[in-house]
PDB file of N, CA, C and O in Angstrom:
ATOM      1  N   MET A   1       0.846  -1.164   0.000  1.00  0.00           N
ATOM      2  CA  MET A   1       0.000   0.000   0.000  1.00  0.00           C
ATOM      3  C   MET A   1       0.903   1.242   0.000  1.00  0.00           C
ATOM      4  O   MET A   1       1.603   1.483   0.983  1.00  0.00           O
ATOM      5  N   PRO A   2       0.901   2.032  -1.081  1.00  0.00           N
ATOM      6  CA  PRO A   2       1.695   3.262  -1.104  1.00  0.00           C
ATOM      7  C   PRO A   2       1.071   4.335  -0.228  1.00  0.00           C
ATOM      8  O   PRO A   2      -0.122   4.297   0.075  1.00  0.00           O
ATOM      9  N   ARG A   3       1.890   5.285   0.169  1.00  0.00           N
ATOM     10  CA  ARG A   3       1.483   6.423   1.001  1.00  0.00           C
ATOM     11  C   ARG A   3       0.981   6.003   2.379  1.00  0.00           C
ATOM     12  O   ARG A   3       0.088   6.641   2.936  1.00  0.00           O
ATOM     13  N   ALA A   4       1.543   4.947   2.924  1.00  0.00           N
ATOM     14  CA  ALA A   4       1.205   4.511   4.275  1.00  0.00           C
ATOM     15  C   ALA A   4       1.881   5.448   5.274  1.00  0.00           C
ATOM     16  O   ALA A   4       2.763   6.223   4.904  1.00  0.00           O
ATOM     17  N   SER A   5       1.472   5.378   6.521  1.00  0.00           N
ATOM     18  CA  SER A   5       2.063   6.244   7.548  1.00  0.00           C
ATOM     19  C   SER A   5       3.490   5.829   7.890  1.00  0.00           C
ATOM     20  O   SER A   5       4.266   6.634   8.405  1.00  0.00           O
ATOM     21  N   ARG A   6       3.843   4.556   7.601  1.00  0.00           N
ATOM     22  CA  ARG A   6       5.218   4.088   7.783  1.00  0.00           C
ATOM     23  C   ARG A   6       5.459   2.902   6.858  1.00  0.00           C
ATOM     24  O   ARG A   6       4.524   2.209   6.458  1.00  0.00           O
ATOM     25  N   SER A   7       6.708   2.685   6.532  1.00  0.00           N
ATOM     26  CA  SER A   7       7.073   1.555   5.679  1.00  0.00           C
ATOM     27  C   SER A   7       7.335   0.343   6.554  1.00  0.00           C
ATOM     28  O   SER A   7       8.078   0.419   7.533  1.00  0.00           O
ATOM     29  N   GLU A   8       6.714  -0.784   6.191  1.00  0.00           N
ATOM     30  CA  GLU A   8       6.897  -1.992   6.984  1.00  0.00           C
ATOM     31  C   GLU A   8       6.464  -3.225   6.213  1.00  0.00           C
ATOM     32  O   GLU A   8       5.630  -3.154   5.310  1.00  0.00           O
ATOM     33  N   ILE A   9       7.043  -4.349   6.584  1.00  0.00           N
ATOM     34  CA  ILE A   9       6.624  -5.639   6.048  1.00  0.00           C
ATOM     35  C   ILE A   9       5.616  -6.206   7.026  1.00  0.00           C
ATOM     36  O   ILE A   9       5.904  -6.357   8.213  1.00  0.00           O
ATOM     37  N   LYS A  10       4.431  -6.518   6.522  1.00  0.00           N
ATOM     38  CA  LYS A  10       3.363  -7.030   7.374  1.00  0.00           C
ATOM     39  C   LYS A  10       3.415  -8.546   7.517  1.00  0.00           C
ATOM     40  O   LYS A  10       2.826  -9.094   8.449  1.00  0.00           O
ATOM     41  N   GLY A  11       4.114  -9.240   6.607  1.00  0.00           N
ATOM     42  CA  GLY A  11       4.247 -10.691   6.699  1.00  0.00           C
ATOM     43  C   GLY A  11       3.607 -11.397   5.528  1.00  0.00           C
ATOM     44  O   GLY A  11       3.220 -10.767   4.544  1.00  0.00           O
ATOM     45  N   LEU A  12       3.499 -12.710   5.637  1.00  0.00           N
ATOM     46  CA  LEU A  12       2.901 -13.518   4.588  1.00  0.00           C
ATOM     47  C   LEU A  12       1.397 -13.621   4.795  1.00  0.00           C
ATOM     48  O   LEU A  12       0.921 -13.845   5.908  1.00  0.00           O
ATOM     49  N   HIS A  13       0.656 -13.451   3.701  1.00  0.00           N
ATOM     50  CA  HIS A  13      -0.800 -13.577   3.713  1.00  0.00           C
ATOM     51  C   HIS A  13      -1.211 -14.264   2.421  1.00  0.00           C
ATOM     52  O   HIS A  13      -0.988 -13.727   1.336  1.00  0.00           O
ATOM     53  N   ASP A  14      -1.806 -15.438   2.523  1.00  0.00           N
ATOM     54  CA  ASP A  14      -2.244 -16.199   1.351  1.00  0.00           C
ATOM     55  C   ASP A  14      -1.116 -16.407   0.343  1.00  0.00           C
ATOM     56  O   ASP A  14      -1.331 -16.306  -0.865  1.00  0.00           O
ATOM     57  N   GLY A  15       0.079 -16.697   0.839  1.00  0.00           N
ATOM     58  CA  GLY A  15       1.204 -16.981  -0.034  1.00  0.00           C
ATOM     59  C   GLY A  15       1.869 -15.770  -0.654  1.00  0.00           C
ATOM     60  O   GLY A  15       2.733 -15.909  -1.520  1.00  0.00           O
ATOM     61  N   ARG A  16       1.478 -14.593  -0.224  1.00  0.00           N
ATOM     62  CA  ARG A  16       2.065 -13.360  -0.750  1.00  0.00           C
ATOM     63  C   ARG A  16       2.627 -12.544   0.405  1.00  0.00           C
ATOM     64  O   ARG A  16       2.153 -12.639   1.537  1.00  0.00           O
ATOM     65  N   ILE A  17       3.635 -11.748   0.105  1.00  0.00           N
ATOM     66  CA  ILE A  17       4.207 -10.851   1.111  1.00  0.00           C
ATOM     67  C   ILE A  17       3.391  -9.566   1.093  1.00  0.00           C
ATOM     68  O   ILE A  17       3.235  -8.936   0.047  1.00  0.00           O
ATOM     69  N   LYS A  18       2.878  -9.186   2.238  1.00  0.00           N
ATOM     70  CA  LYS A  18       2.119  -7.949   2.334  1.00  0.00           C
ATOM     71  C   LYS A  18       3.004  -6.910   3.019  1.00  0.00           C
ATOM     72  O   LYS A  18       3.625  -7.183   4.046  1.00  0.00           O
ATOM     73  N   LEU A  19       3.051  -5.719   2.434  1.00  0.00           N
ATOM     74  CA  LEU A  19       3.849  -4.647   3.032  1.00  0.00           C
ATOM     75  C   LEU A  19       3.222  -3.305   2.752  1.00  0.00           C
ATOM     76  O   LEU A  19       2.305  -3.182   1.940  1.00  0.00           O
ATOM     77  N   ARG A  20       3.726  -2.310   3.430  1.00  0.00           N
ATOM     78  CA  ARG A  20       3.267  -0.928   3.270  1.00  0.00           C
ATOM     79  C   ARG A  20       4.490  -0.049   3.059  1.00  0.00           C
ATOM     80  O   ARG A  20       5.540  -0.274   3.661  1.00  0.00           O
ATOM     81  N   VAL A  21       4.348   0.943   2.209  1.00  0.00           N
ATOM     82  CA  VAL A  21       5.439   1.882   1.990  1.00  0.00           C
ATOM     83  C   VAL A  21       4.915   3.314   2.064  1.00  0.00           C
ATOM     84  O   VAL A  21       3.772   3.604   1.712  1.00  0.00           O
ATOM     85  N   MET A  22       5.780   4.184   2.529  1.00  0.00           N
ATOM     86  CA  MET A  22       5.418   5.593   2.648  1.00  0.00           C
ATOM     87  C   MET A  22       5.483   6.316   1.301  1.00  0.00           C
ATOM     88  O   MET A  22       4.747   7.278   1.083  1.00  0.00           O
ATOM     89  N   ALA A  23       6.338   5.872   0.415  1.00  0.00           N
ATOM     90  CA  ALA A  23       6.564   6.555  -0.856  1.00  0.00           C
ATOM     91  C   ALA A  23       5.309   6.525  -1.731  1.00  0.00           C
ATOM     92  O   ALA A  23       4.572   5.539  -1.738  1.00  0.00           O
ATOM     93  N   PRO A  24       5.076   7.606  -2.462  1.00  0.00           N
ATOM     94  CA  PRO A  24       3.955   7.623  -3.407  1.00  0.00           C
ATOM     95  C   PRO A  24       4.288   6.767  -4.622  1.00  0.00           C
ATOM     96  O   PRO A  24       5.460   6.511  -4.895  1.00  0.00           O
ATOM     97  N   PRO A  25       3.267   6.320  -5.355  1.00  0.00           N
ATOM     98  CA  PRO A  25       3.514   5.445  -6.499  1.00  0.00           C
ATOM     99  C   PRO A  25       3.987   6.177  -7.760  1.00  0.00           C
ATOM    100  O   PRO A  25       3.959   5.592  -8.842  1.00  0.00           O
ATOM    101  N   GLU A  26       4.411   7.409  -7.653  1.00  0.00           N
ATOM    102  CA  GLU A  26       4.862   8.162  -8.815  1.00  0.00           C
ATOM    103  C   GLU A  26       6.350   7.945  -9.074  1.00  0.00           C
ATOM    104  O   GLU A  26       7.146   7.803  -8.146  1.00  0.00           O
ATOM    105  N   ASP A  27       6.706   7.922 -10.363  1.00  0.00           N
ATOM    106  CA  ASP A  27       8.102   7.846 -10.799  1.00  0.00           C
ATOM    107  C   ASP A  27       8.846   6.645 -10.224  1.00  0.00           C
ATOM    108  O   ASP A  27      10.066   6.702 -10.063  1.00  0.00           O
ATOM    109  N   GLY A  28       8.142   5.567  -9.914  1.00  0.00           N
ATOM    110  CA  GLY A  28       8.797   4.364  -9.421  1.00  0.00           C
ATOM    111  C   GLY A  28       9.293   4.445  -7.988  1.00  0.00           C
ATOM    112  O   GLY A  28      10.025   3.565  -7.536  1.00  0.00           O
ATOM    113  N   ARG A  29       8.902   5.501  -7.261  1.00  0.00           N
ATOM    114  CA  ARG A  29       9.416   5.659  -5.894  1.00  0.00           C
ATOM    115  C   ARG A  29       8.907   4.579  -4.956  1.00  0.00           C
ATOM    116  O   ARG A  29       9.665   4.093  -4.117  1.00  0.00           O
ATOM    117  N   ALA A  30       7.643   4.189  -5.074  1.00  0.00           N
ATOM    118  CA  ALA A  30       7.119   3.125  -4.208  1.00  0.00           C
ATOM    119  C   ALA A  30       7.811   1.797  -4.522  1.00  0.00           C
ATOM    120  O   ALA A  30       8.147   1.045  -3.607  1.00  0.00           O
ATOM    121  N   ASN A  31       8.023   1.506  -5.797  1.00  0.00           N
ATOM    122  CA  ASN A  31       8.728   0.275  -6.166  1.00  0.00           C
ATOM    123  C   ASN A  31      10.137   0.266  -5.594  1.00  0.00           C
ATOM    124  O   ASN A  31      10.591  -0.757  -5.082  1.00  0.00           O
ATOM    125  N   ALA A  32      10.827   1.387  -5.675  1.00  0.00           N
ATOM    126  CA  ALA A  32      12.192   1.468  -5.139  1.00  0.00           C
ATOM    127  C   ALA A  32      12.195   1.227  -3.635  1.00  0.00           C
ATOM    128  O   ALA A  32      13.098   0.575  -3.111  1.00  0.00           O
ATOM    129  N   GLU A  33      11.195   1.745  -2.946  1.00  0.00           N
ATOM    130  CA  GLU A  33      11.126   1.544  -1.500  1.00  0.00           C
ATOM    131  C   GLU A  33      10.820   0.089  -1.156  1.00  0.00           C
ATOM    132  O   GLU A  33      11.357  -0.443  -0.184  1.00  0.00           O
ATOM    133  N   VAL A  34       9.967  -0.555  -1.939  1.00  0.00           N
ATOM    134  CA  VAL A  34       9.674  -1.976  -1.743  1.00  0.00           C
ATOM    135  C   VAL A  34      10.943  -2.794  -1.932  1.00  0.00           C
ATOM    136  O   VAL A  34      11.245  -3.676  -1.127  1.00  0.00           O
ATOM    137  N   ILE A  35      11.681  -2.506  -2.987  1.00  0.00           N
ATOM    138  CA  ILE A  35      12.933  -3.230  -3.244  1.00  0.00           C
ATOM    139  C   ILE A  35      13.892  -3.055  -2.073  1.00  0.00           C
ATOM    140  O   ILE A  35      14.535  -4.016  -1.652  1.00  0.00           O
ATOM    141  N   GLN A  36      13.994  -1.846  -1.546  1.00  0.00           N
ATOM    142  CA  GLN A  36      14.899  -1.606  -0.419  1.00  0.00           C
ATOM    143  C   GLN A  36      14.440  -2.356   0.835  1.00  0.00           C
ATOM    144  O   GLN A  36      15.263  -2.932   1.546  1.00  0.00           O
ATOM    145  N   LEU A  37      13.138  -2.351   1.108  1.00  0.00           N
ATOM    146  CA  LEU A  37      12.612  -3.095   2.267  1.00  0.00           C
ATOM    147  C   LEU A  37      12.937  -4.585   2.143  1.00  0.00           C
ATOM    148  O   LEU A  37      13.400  -5.208   3.098  1.00  0.00           O
ATOM    149  N   LEU A  38      12.691  -5.143   0.969  1.00  0.00           N
ATOM    150  CA  LEU A  38      12.946  -6.567   0.766  1.00  0.00           C
ATOM    151  C   LEU A  38      14.435  -6.884   0.825  1.00  0.00           C
ATOM    152  O   LEU A  38      14.830  -7.898   1.400  1.00  0.00           O
ATOM    153  N   THR A  39      15.260  -6.028   0.238  1.00  0.00           N
ATOM    154  CA  THR A  39      16.707  -6.226   0.283  1.00  0.00           C
ATOM    155  C   THR A  39      17.207  -6.219   1.720  1.00  0.00           C
ATOM    156  O   THR A  39      18.000  -7.077   2.108  1.00  0.00           O
ATOM    157  N   ASP A  40      16.749  -5.254   2.507  1.00  0.00           N
ATOM    158  CA  ASP A  40      17.162  -5.172   3.909  1.00  0.00           C
ATOM    159  C   ASP A  40      16.708  -6.399   4.694  1.00  0.00           C
ATOM    160  O   ASP A  40      17.462  -6.932   5.507  1.00  0.00           O
ATOM    161  N   HIS A  41      15.494  -6.841   4.454  1.00  0.00           N
ATOM    162  CA  HIS A  41      14.933  -7.971   5.199  1.00  0.00           C
ATOM    163  C   HIS A  41      15.593  -9.295   4.818  1.00  0.00           C
ATOM    164  O   HIS A  41      15.890 -10.117   5.684  1.00  0.00           O
ATOM    165  N   LEU A  42      15.821  -9.495   3.528  1.00  0.00           N
ATOM    166  CA  LEU A  42      16.354 -10.770   3.055  1.00  0.00           C
ATOM    167  C   LEU A  42      17.875 -10.835   3.072  1.00  0.00           C
ATOM    168  O   LEU A  42      18.454 -11.919   3.136  1.00  0.00           O
ATOM    169  N   GLY A  43      18.515  -9.682   3.015  1.00  0.00           N
ATOM    170  CA  GLY A  43      19.971  -9.653   3.031  1.00  0.00           C
ATOM    171  C   GLY A  43      20.625 -10.023   1.709  1.00  0.00           C
ATOM    172  O   GLY A  43      21.810 -10.355   1.671  1.00  0.00           O
ATOM    173  N   VAL A  44      19.855  -9.967   0.624  1.00  0.00           N
ATOM    174  CA  VAL A  44      20.385 -10.244  -0.714  1.00  0.00           C
ATOM    175  C   VAL A  44      19.824  -9.204  -1.679  1.00  0.00           C
ATOM    176  O   VAL A  44      18.879  -8.482  -1.361  1.00  0.00           O
ATOM    177  N   LYS A  45      20.429  -9.144  -2.864  1.00  0.00           N
ATOM    178  CA  LYS A  45      19.927  -8.241  -3.894  1.00  0.00           C
ATOM    179  C   LYS A  45      18.546  -8.702  -4.342  1.00  0.00           C
ATOM    180  O   LYS A  45      18.331  -9.890  -4.582  1.00  0.00           O
ATOM    181  N   VAL A  46      17.605  -7.758  -4.454  1.00  0.00           N
ATOM    182  CA  VAL A  46      16.248  -8.057  -4.894  1.00  0.00           C
ATOM    183  C   VAL A  46      15.962  -7.232  -6.141  1.00  0.00           C
ATOM    184  O   VAL A  46      16.302  -6.052  -6.219  1.00  0.00           O
ATOM    185  N   GLU A  47      15.330  -7.878  -7.111  1.00  0.00           N
ATOM    186  CA  GLU A  47      15.052  -7.234  -8.390  1.00  0.00           C
ATOM    187  C   GLU A  47      13.567  -7.386  -8.718  1.00  0.00           C
ATOM    188  O   GLU A  47      13.015  -8.478  -8.589  1.00  0.00           O
ATOM    189  N   LEU A  48      12.920  -6.305  -9.140  1.00  0.00           N
ATOM    190  CA  LEU A  48      11.534  -6.343  -9.592  1.00  0.00           C
ATOM    191  C   LEU A  48      11.525  -6.888 -11.019  1.00  0.00           C
ATOM    192  O   LEU A  48      12.139  -6.307 -11.915  1.00  0.00           O
ATOM    193  N   VAL A  49      10.827  -8.004 -11.227  1.00  0.00           N
ATOM    194  CA  VAL A  49      10.823  -8.633 -12.550  1.00  0.00           C
ATOM    195  C   VAL A  49       9.450  -8.649 -13.204  1.00  0.00           C
ATOM    196  O   VAL A  49       9.330  -9.046 -14.364  1.00  0.00           O
ATOM    197  N   GLY A  50       8.420  -8.231 -12.495  1.00  0.00           N
ATOM    198  CA  GLY A  50       7.086  -8.187 -13.083  1.00  0.00           C
ATOM    199  C   GLY A  50       6.111  -7.407 -12.230  1.00  0.00           C
ATOM    200  O   GLY A  50       6.227  -7.374 -11.004  1.00  0.00           O
ATOM    201  N   GLY A  51       5.145  -6.776 -12.887  1.00  0.00           N
ATOM    202  CA  GLY A  51       4.097  -6.066 -12.168  1.00  0.00           C
ATOM    203  C   GLY A  51       4.460  -4.672 -11.711  1.00  0.00           C
ATOM    204  O   GLY A  51       3.925  -4.193 -10.711  1.00  0.00           O
ATOM    205  N   ALA A  52       5.348  -4.017 -12.413  1.00  0.00           N
ATOM    206  CA  ALA A  52       5.842  -2.707 -11.980  1.00  0.00           C
ATOM    207  C   ALA A  52       4.732  -1.673 -11.781  1.00  0.00           C
ATOM    208  O   ALA A  52       4.866  -0.784 -10.941  1.00  0.00           O
ATOM    209  N   THR A  53       3.642  -1.776 -12.539  1.00  0.00           N
ATOM    210  CA  THR A  53       2.583  -0.776 -12.418  1.00  0.00           C
ATOM    211  C   THR A  53       1.338  -1.285 -11.704  1.00  0.00           C
ATOM    212  O   THR A  53       0.363  -0.548 -11.560  1.00  0.00           O
ATOM    213  N   GLY A  54       1.362  -2.533 -11.255  1.00  0.00           N
ATOM    214  CA  GLY A  54       0.191  -3.101 -10.584  1.00  0.00           C
ATOM    215  C   GLY A  54       0.415  -3.289  -9.093  1.00  0.00           C
ATOM    216  O   GLY A  54       1.510  -3.052  -8.584  1.00  0.00           O
ATOM    217  N   ARG A  55      -0.627  -3.714  -8.402  1.00  0.00           N
ATOM    218  CA  ARG A  55      -0.524  -3.972  -6.961  1.00  0.00           C
ATOM    219  C   ARG A  55       0.282  -5.226  -6.663  1.00  0.00           C
ATOM    220  O   ARG A  55       1.056  -5.262  -5.706  1.00  0.00           O
ATOM    221  N   GLU A  56       0.100  -6.250  -7.484  1.00  0.00           N
ATOM    222  CA  GLU A  56       0.831  -7.504  -7.293  1.00  0.00           C
ATOM    223  C   GLU A  56       2.087  -7.473  -8.140  1.00  0.00           C
ATOM    224  O   GLU A  56       2.038  -7.206  -9.340  1.00  0.00           O
ATOM    225  N   LYS A  57       3.212  -7.750  -7.501  1.00  0.00           N
ATOM    226  CA  LYS A  57       4.506  -7.661  -8.150  1.00  0.00           C
ATOM    227  C   LYS A  57       5.253  -8.975  -8.006  1.00  0.00           C
ATOM    228  O   LYS A  57       4.954  -9.787  -7.130  1.00  0.00           O
ATOM    229  N   LEU A  58       6.226  -9.168  -8.877  1.00  0.00           N
ATOM    230  CA  LEU A  58       7.055 -10.367  -8.839  1.00  0.00           C
ATOM    231  C   LEU A  58       8.505  -9.928  -8.672  1.00  0.00           C
ATOM    232  O   LEU A  58       9.005  -9.088  -9.420  1.00  0.00           O
ATOM    233  N   PHE A  59       9.168 -10.512  -7.675  1.00  0.00           N
ATOM    234  CA  PHE A  59      10.550 -10.149  -7.371  1.00  0.00           C
ATOM    235  C   PHE A  59      11.447 -11.368  -7.469  1.00  0.00           C
ATOM    236  O   PHE A  59      11.011 -12.503  -7.277  1.00  0.00           O
ATOM    237  N   LEU A  60      12.705 -11.109  -7.770  1.00  0.00           N
ATOM    238  CA  LEU A  60      13.736 -12.131  -7.774  1.00  0.00           C
ATOM    239  C   LEU A  60      14.715 -11.789  -6.662  1.00  0.00           C
ATOM    240  O   LEU A  60      15.306 -10.709  -6.655  1.00  0.00           O
ATOM    241  N   ALA A  61      14.885 -12.714  -5.725  1.00  0.00           N
ATOM    242  CA  ALA A  61      15.857 -12.541  -4.640  1.00  0.00           C
ATOM    243  C   ALA A  61      17.087 -13.353  -5.025  1.00  0.00           C
ATOM    244  O   ALA A  61      17.072 -14.581  -4.954  1.00  0.00           O
ATOM    245  N   HIS A  62      18.142 -12.673  -5.428  1.00  0.00           N
ATOM    246  CA  HIS A  62      19.347 -13.339  -5.927  1.00  0.00           C
ATOM    247  C   HIS A  62      20.030 -14.142  -4.820  1.00  0.00           C
ATOM    248  O   HIS A  62      20.299 -13.629  -3.733  1.00  0.00           O
ATOM    249  N   GLY A  63      20.302 -15.411  -5.124  1.00  0.00           N
ATOM    250  CA  GLY A  63      21.049 -16.249  -4.194  1.00  0.00           C
ATOM    251  C   GLY A  63      20.201 -16.941  -3.143  1.00  0.00           C
ATOM    252  O   GLY A  63      20.749 -17.572  -2.239  1.00  0.00           O
ATOM    253  N   LEU A  64      18.865 -16.840  -3.234  1.00  0.00           N
ATOM    254  CA  LEU A  64      17.992 -17.514  -2.261  1.00  0.00           C
ATOM    255  C   LEU A  64      17.044 -18.458  -2.983  1.00  0.00           C
ATOM    256  O   LEU A  64      16.462 -18.106  -4.008  1.00  0.00           O
ATOM    257  N   GLU A  65      16.897 -19.639  -2.448  1.00  0.00           N
ATOM    258  CA  GLU A  65      15.850 -20.542  -2.914  1.00  0.00           C
ATOM    259  C   GLU A  65      14.530 -20.060  -2.333  1.00  0.00           C
ATOM    260  O   GLU A  65      14.514 -19.384  -1.304  1.00  0.00           O
ATOM    261  N   ILE A  66      13.442 -20.396  -2.973  1.00  0.00           N
ATOM    262  CA  ILE A  66      12.126 -19.923  -2.532  1.00  0.00           C
ATOM    263  C   ILE A  66      11.830 -20.333  -1.088  1.00  0.00           C
ATOM    264  O   ILE A  66      11.242 -19.558  -0.333  1.00  0.00           O
ATOM    265  N   GLU A  67      12.234 -21.546  -0.699  1.00  0.00           N
ATOM    266  CA  GLU A  67      11.963 -22.014   0.664  1.00  0.00           C
ATOM    267  C   GLU A  67      12.680 -21.150   1.695  1.00  0.00           C
ATOM    268  O   GLU A  67      12.119 -20.840   2.746  1.00  0.00           O
ATOM    269  N   GLU A  68      13.915 -20.763   1.398  1.00  0.00           N
ATOM    270  CA  GLU A  68      14.674 -19.918   2.317  1.00  0.00           C
ATOM    271  C   GLU A  68      14.071 -18.521   2.397  1.00  0.00           C
ATOM    272  O   GLU A  68      13.987 -17.942   3.480  1.00  0.00           O
ATOM    273  N   ALA A  69      13.655 -17.980   1.265  1.00  0.00           N
ATOM    274  CA  ALA A  69      13.028 -16.654   1.250  1.00  0.00           C
ATOM    275  C   ALA A  69      11.754 -16.662   2.085  1.00  0.00           C
ATOM    276  O   ALA A  69      11.538 -15.764   2.898  1.00  0.00           O
ATOM    277  N   VAL A  70      10.912 -17.669   1.887  1.00  0.00           N
ATOM    278  CA  VAL A  70       9.660 -17.774   2.647  1.00  0.00           C
ATOM    279  C   VAL A  70       9.961 -17.915   4.134  1.00  0.00           C
ATOM    280  O   VAL A  70       9.279 -17.306   4.959  1.00  0.00           O
ATOM    281  N   ALA A  71      10.967 -18.705   4.487  1.00  0.00           N
ATOM    282  CA  ALA A  71      11.312 -18.905   5.892  1.00  0.00           C
ATOM    283  C   ALA A  71      11.706 -17.590   6.552  1.00  0.00           C
ATOM    284  O   ALA A  71      11.478 -17.419   7.750  1.00  0.00           O
ATOM    285  N   ARG A  72      12.282 -16.672   5.817  1.00  0.00           N
ATOM    286  CA  ARG A  72      12.696 -15.381   6.395  1.00  0.00           C
ATOM    287  C   ARG A  72      11.520 -14.462   6.663  1.00  0.00           C
ATOM    288  O   ARG A  72      11.674 -13.443   7.335  1.00  0.00           O
ATOM    289  N   PHE A  73      10.338 -14.807   6.145  1.00  0.00           N
ATOM    290  CA  PHE A  73       9.136 -14.027   6.433  1.00  0.00           C
ATOM    291  C   PHE A  73       8.225 -14.725   7.433  1.00  0.00           C
ATOM    292  O   PHE A  73       7.177 -14.196   7.801  1.00  0.00           O
ATOM    293  N   THR A  74       8.622 -15.897   7.864  1.00  0.00           N
ATOM    294  CA  THR A  74       7.815 -16.687   8.801  1.00  0.00           C
ATOM    295  C   THR A  74       8.423 -16.564  10.197  1.00  0.00           C
ATOM    296  O   THR A  74       9.612 -16.822  10.388  1.00  0.00           O
ATOM    297  N   PRO A  75       7.592 -16.165  11.181  1.00  0.00           N
ATOM    298  CA  PRO A  75       8.128 -16.018  12.542  1.00  0.00           C
ATOM    299  C   PRO A  75       8.551 -17.326  13.163  1.00  0.00           C
ATOM    300  O   PRO A  75       9.019 -17.346  14.302  1.00  0.00           O
TER     301      PRO A  75
END
């Protein structure tokens, strides 16, 4: 959700990562903030590979298998 009161990762919901970002969705600023949040959380380079203009996006976390990435979002 762009323009939230604070940027945060809310966790996994129905197999998707839910998060909020403060940045507005103009000029790719919200996408850049999402990438930074995910990079900080996962500790690897994260790349947006699909859905740049939609609510649902697809990211590539370099050097992580899907199981390891999911485990990092599970308490």
